[in-house]
C-alpha positions as CSV (number, residue, x, y, z in Angstrom):
1,X,87.4,154.2,79.2
2,X,90.4,152.4,80.7
3,X,93.6,152.2,78.6
4,X,95.6,149.7,80.6
5,X,94.8,146.1,81.1
6,X,93.7,145.7,84.8
7,X,95.2,143.3,87.3
8,X,93.4,141.0,89.7
9,X,94.5,138.3,92.1
10,X,93.0,134.9,91.6
11,X,93.0,134.4,95.4
12,X,90.3,137.2,95.7
13,X,87.9,135.1,93.7
14,X,87.4,133.0,96.8
15,X,88.0,135.7,99.4
16,X,85.4,137.4,101.7
17,X,82.5,139.1,100.1
18,X,84.0,142.6,99.7
19,X,87.2,141.4,98.0
20,X,85.3,138.9,95.9
21,X,82.9,141.7,94.7
22,X,85.9,143.9,93.8
23,X,87.4,141.0,91.9
24,X,84.2,140.5,89.9
25,X,83.8,144.2,89.1
26,X,87.3,144.7,87.9
27,X,87.2,141.6,85.8
28,X,83.9,142.7,84.2
29,X,85.2,146.2,83.4
30,X,88.4,144.9,82.0
31,X,86.7,142.4,79.7
32,X,84.1,145.0,78.7
33,X,86.3,147.9,78.0
34,X,89.5,146.2,76.7
35,X,88.7,142.5,76.5
36,X,91.7,141.5,78.6
37,X,92.6,141.1,82.3
38,X,95.8,140.0,84.0
39,X,95.2,137.5,86.8
40,X,97.8,136.9,89.4
41,X,98.6,133.1,89.5
42,X,102.0,132.7,91.0
43,X,101.8,129.0,91.4
44,X,101.0,128.4,87.8
45,X,104.3,130.1,86.6
46,X,106.3,127.4,88.3
47,X,104.8,124.8,85.9
48,X,106.0,126.6,82.8
49,X,109.8,125.9,82.5
50,X,109.4,122.1,82.4
51,X,106.4,122.3,80.1
52,X,108.1,124.6,77.6
53,X,111.3,122.5,77.6
54,X,109.1,119.5,76.7
55,X,107.4,121.5,73.9
56,X,110.8,122.5,72.5
57,X,112.0,119.0,72.3
58,X,109.0,117.8,70.4
59,X,108.8,120.8,68.0
60,X,112.5,120.3,67.2
61,X,111.9,116.8,65.8
62,X,112.3,116.2,62.1
63,X,109.4,117.3,59.9
64,X,108.8,113.8,58.5
65,X,108.3,112.5,62.1
66,X,106.0,115.3,63.1
67,X,103.9,114.8,59.9
68,X,102.6,111.5,61.3
69,X,100.8,113.5,64.1
70,X,98.8,115.7,61.7
71,X,95.1,115.2,61.5
72,X,93.8,117.2,58.5
73,X,90.8,114.9,58.2
74,X,89.4,116.5,61.4
75,X,90.7,120.0,60.3
76,X,93.7,119.9,62.6
77,X,91.6,119.9,65.7
78,X,94.0,117.5,67.3
79,X,97.7,116.8,67.0
80,X,100.3,118.7,65.1
81,X,99.8,121.6,62.7
82,X,102.9,122.8,60.7
83,X,104.0,126.2,59.7
84,X,101.9,128.1,57.2
85,X,98.7,126.1,57.4
86,X,96.7,128.9,59.2
87,X,96.1,132.3,57.7
88,X,94.0,134.9,59.6
89,X,91.4,136.7,57.6
90,X,93.2,140.0,58.0
91,X,96.3,138.6,56.4
92,X,94.7,136.9,53.4
93,X,96.0,139.8,51.1
94,X,98.7,141.4,53.3
95,X,101.8,139.9,51.8
96,X,103.9,140.9,48.8
97,X,101.7,141.5,45.7
98,X,98.6,140.9,47.7
99,X,99.5,137.3,48.5
100,X,98.3,135.5,51.7
101,X,100.6,135.8,54.6
102,X,100.2,132.7,56.8
103,X,101.1,132.8,60.5
104,X,104.7,131.7,61.0
105,X,104.1,129.2,63.8
106,X,103.5,125.5,64.4
107,X,101.2,124.1,67.1
108,X,99.7,121.1,68.8
109,X,96.0,120.9,69.7
110,X,95.0,119.0,72.8
111,X,91.4,118.4,74.0
112,X,90.0,117.0,77.2
113,X,91.2,113.6,78.1
114,X,87.7,112.5,79.2
115,X,84.1,113.6,79.1
116,X,81.0,112.3,80.9
117,X,78.6,112.4,78.0
118,X,80.2,110.0,75.6
119,X,77.5,110.6,72.9
120,X,79.2,113.9,72.2
121,X,82.0,111.9,70.5
122,X,79.6,110.4,68.0
123,X,77.6,113.6,67.4
124,X,80.6,115.9,67.1
125,X,83.6,113.7,66.2
126,X,86.0,116.4,65.3
127,X,85.4,118.5,68.4
128,X,85.8,115.4,70.7
129,X,88.4,113.4,68.9
130,X,91.0,111.4,70.9
131,X,94.2,113.3,71.7
132,X,97.3,112.6,69.6
133,X,100.4,112.3,71.7
134,X,104.0,112.3,70.4
135,X,105.9,109.1,71.0
136,X,108.8,109.0,73.5
137,X,107.6,112.3,75.1
138,X,106.1,111.6,78.5
139,X,107.0,115.0,79.8
140,X,105.1,116.7,76.9
141,X,101.9,114.8,77.8
142,X,102.3,115.2,81.5
143,X,103.1,118.9,81.3
144,X,100.3,119.6,78.8
145,X,97.6,117.8,80.9
146,X,98.7,119.6,84.0
147,X,98.6,123.0,82.3
148,X,95.2,122.2,80.8
149,X,93.7,121.6,84.2
150,X,95.4,124.6,85.9
151,X,94.5,127.1,83.1
152,X,91.0,125.7,82.9
153,X,90.6,126.4,86.7
154,X,91.7,130.0,86.2
155,X,89.3,130.6,83.2
156,X,86.3,129.1,85.1
157,X,87.0,131.2,88.1
158,X,86.9,134.3,85.9
159,X,83.7,133.2,84.2
160,X,82.0,132.5,87.6
161,X,83.1,136.0,88.7
162,X,81.2,137.4,85.7
163,X,77.9,135.8,86.6
164,X,76.7,138.4,89.2
165,X,78.0,141.3,87.0
166,X,76.1,140.0,84.0
167,X,72.9,138.9,85.8
168,X,73.4,135.2,85.3
169,X,72.5,132.7,88.0
170,X,75.3,131.0,90.0
171,X,76.5,128.0,88.0
172,X,75.5,129.4,84.6
173,X,79.0,129.0,83.1
174,X,79.6,125.7,84.8
175,X,76.6,124.4,82.9
176,X,77.7,125.8,79.6
177,X,81.2,124.4,79.9
178,X,80.3,120.9,81.3
179,X,81.9,118.5,78.8
180,X,83.2,121.4,76.8
181,X,85.4,121.0,73.7
182,X,88.1,123.2,75.4
183,X,91.5,122.9,73.9
184,X,95.1,123.6,74.9
185,X,97.4,124.8,72.2
186,X,101.2,124.6,72.6
187,X,102.6,127.0,70.1
188,X,106.1,127.3,68.6
189,X,107.2,130.5,66.8
190,X,110.5,129.7,65.2
191,X,113.6,131.9,65.1
192,X,113.6,134.8,62.7
193,X,116.6,135.1,60.3
194,X,118.0,138.3,59.0
195,X,116.4,137.7,55.6
196,X,113.0,137.3,57.2
197,X,112.9,140.6,59.1
198,X,109.8,142.5,58.2
199,X,108.6,139.6,56.0
200,X,107.0,137.2,58.4
201,X,104.0,137.3,60.7
202,X,104.0,135.4,63.9
203,X,100.3,136.0,64.6
204,X,98.2,138.2,62.3
205,X,95.7,140.5,64.0
206,X,92.6,138.5,65.0
207,X,90.1,137.8,67.7
208,X,89.7,134.4,69.4
209,X,86.7,132.3,68.5
210,X,85.9,130.8,71.9
211,X,84.4,131.9,75.3
212,X,87.6,133.0,77.0
213,X,91.3,132.3,76.3
214,X,93.7,131.7,79.2
215,X,97.3,132.4,78.4
216,X,100.2,131.9,80.8
217,X,103.4,133.9,80.3
218,X,105.2,133.0,77.0
219,X,108.9,132.7,76.6
220,X,109.1,136.0,74.7
221,X,107.3,139.2,74.0
222,X,105.3,140.2,71.0
223,X,101.6,140.2,72.1
224,X,99.8,143.5,71.4
225,X,96.2,144.4,72.1
226,X,94.1,146.9,70.1
227,X,92.1,149.4,72.2
228,X,88.5,150.3,71.3
229,X,89.4,154.0,71.0
230,X,92.3,153.2,68.7
231,X,96.0,152.4,69.2
232,X,97.7,149.3,70.4
233,X,99.2,148.4,73.9
234,X,101.6,145.8,75.1
235,X,99.8,142.7,76.2
236,X,102.7,141.0,77.9
237,X,101.6,139.7,81.2
238,X,103.4,140.9,84.3
239,X,105.5,138.4,86.2
240,X,103.4,135.8,88.0
241,X,100.2,136.7,86.1
242,X,98.1,134.9,83.5
243,X,96.1,136.6,80.7
244,X,92.3,136.0,80.4
245,X,90.6,137.5,77.4
246,X,87.2,137.5,75.8
247,X,86.5,135.4,72.7
248,X,83.9,135.8,70.0
249,X,81.5,133.3,71.6
250,X,81.3,135.3,74.8
251,X,80.9,138.4,72.8
252,X,78.0,136.8,70.9
253,X,76.5,135.3,74.1
254,X,76.3,138.8,75.7
255,X,75.1,140.6,72.6
256,X,78.3,142.5,72.3
257,X,78.3,143.8,75.9
258,X,81.7,142.0,76.4
259,X,83.8,142.3,73.3
260,X,86.6,140.2,72.1
261,X,89.7,142.3,71.6
262,X,91.8,142.3,68.4
263,X,95.3,141.3,69.1
264,X,98.4,140.2,67.3
265,X,101.8,138.6,67.9
266,X,104.6,140.7,66.4
267,X,107.8,139.0,65.1
268,X,111.0,140.6,66.5
269,X,112.6,143.5,64.6
270,X,115.9,141.7,64.5
271,X,117.3,138.2,64.1
272,X,116.7,135.7,66.9
273,X,118.4,132.5,67.9
274,X,115.6,131.0,69.8
275,X,112.0,130.0,69.2
276,X,109.1,131.6,71.2
277,X,106.8,129.2,73.1
278,X,103.4,129.8,74.5
279,X,100.5,127.6,75.7
280,X,97.1,129.2,75.5
281,X,94.0,127.4,76.6
282,X,90.8,128.1,74.7
283,X,87.7,127.5,76.8
284,X,84.6,126.6,74.8
285,X,81.0,125.7,75.7
286,X,79.7,122.2,75.1
287,X,79.4,121.8,71.3
288,X,75.6,121.6,71.4
289,X,75.1,124.8,73.5
290,X,73.0,127.5,71.7
291,X,74.9,130.8,71.9
292,X,71.8,133.0,71.2
293,X,71.9,135.8,73.9
294,X,69.0,136.0,76.3
295,X,66.5,138.8,75.9
296,X,68.5,141.3,77.9
297,X,71.3,141.3,75.3
298,X,69.3,140.9,72.0
299,X,69.0,144.4,70.8
300,X,69.6,143.2,67.3
301,X,67.5,140.1,66.6
302,X,68.9,139.5,63.1
303,X,72.5,139.8,64.3
304,X,72.2,137.4,67.2
305,X,70.3,134.5,65.9
306,X,70.2,130.9,67.3
307,X,73.5,129.1,66.6
308,X,75.2,126.2,68.3
309,X,78.8,126.5,69.5
310,X,79.7,123.8,67.0
311,X,78.2,125.8,64.1
312,X,79.8,129.0,65.3
313,X,83.2,127.4,65.4
314,X,82.8,125.6,62.0
315,X,82.4,129.1,60.5
316,X,85.5,130.2,62.3
317,X,87.5,127.3,60.9
318,X,86.6,128.3,57.4
319,X,88.0,131.8,57.9
320,X,91.3,130.2,58.9
321,X,91.4,128.0,55.8
322,X,90.9,124.8,57.8
323,X,87.5,123.9,56.4
324,X,84.3,122.9,58.2
325,X,84.6,120.4,61.0
326,X,82.6,117.3,60.6
327,X,79.6,117.2,62.9
């Protein structure tokens, strides 16, 4: 059992057969044994300074202005979500006197700008709602759209590399993710004051609810990953690398063969003067896709029953205190 997150180079995903095979094998082992891999993507890192600067300008706007970009009627699946709205299941009773301890972060949720099957918008309105963009922030929108496309390409390359290792036909994941409800999530973790030390949680321990998450380097440390055998390791990506991790949907789809790793974002141990910014992309299947594993993975018929991606994620929203998305 490996105890370090393995590294691969995205260029090897399109290399000659031997390097491509090694890429696939390393990815599969890392996602099976830890749930994380580091993917070398040097070009993507050059996009981040401008994107994060645009995020910072928007998140610094007055609360009353940001409030107009909230969409609670679709369970915050688009637009702005303020501090304290989300509470992971593990932190429902972790605060003082057993009180809930919400994640101390705000975010913005951005979906695909277009889809080919327009009926999905009527059948799953919350999952395919129009994006909400802040006014007077062209750099925010341009940077987010560019990052969405770049991170999606990384995630799809990793999923395609898994196909031969998992016994799926070529194009299996392309079909699952065609017109997916994939979402980019710019995140802002505000500075920690001296009075808050040890009292706030940036990101309570959790697993992600999607197929794979793709996370470029953040502006600060804090990410830690739990190993299956016990203990936690630093999940900070090396310079020029992007994180790809297993989500609960991929775990379900493979009957637990690939397992989503528990991870958390630790707040600093001392006061900070700056916010921390990150921009994970959560790759989902199309909302109507049935996640029931094929027969190779269904050792437990009762555990892995038929369930659509939309139904699966609605249940996840309830655990976060966001309610069930309209379908």
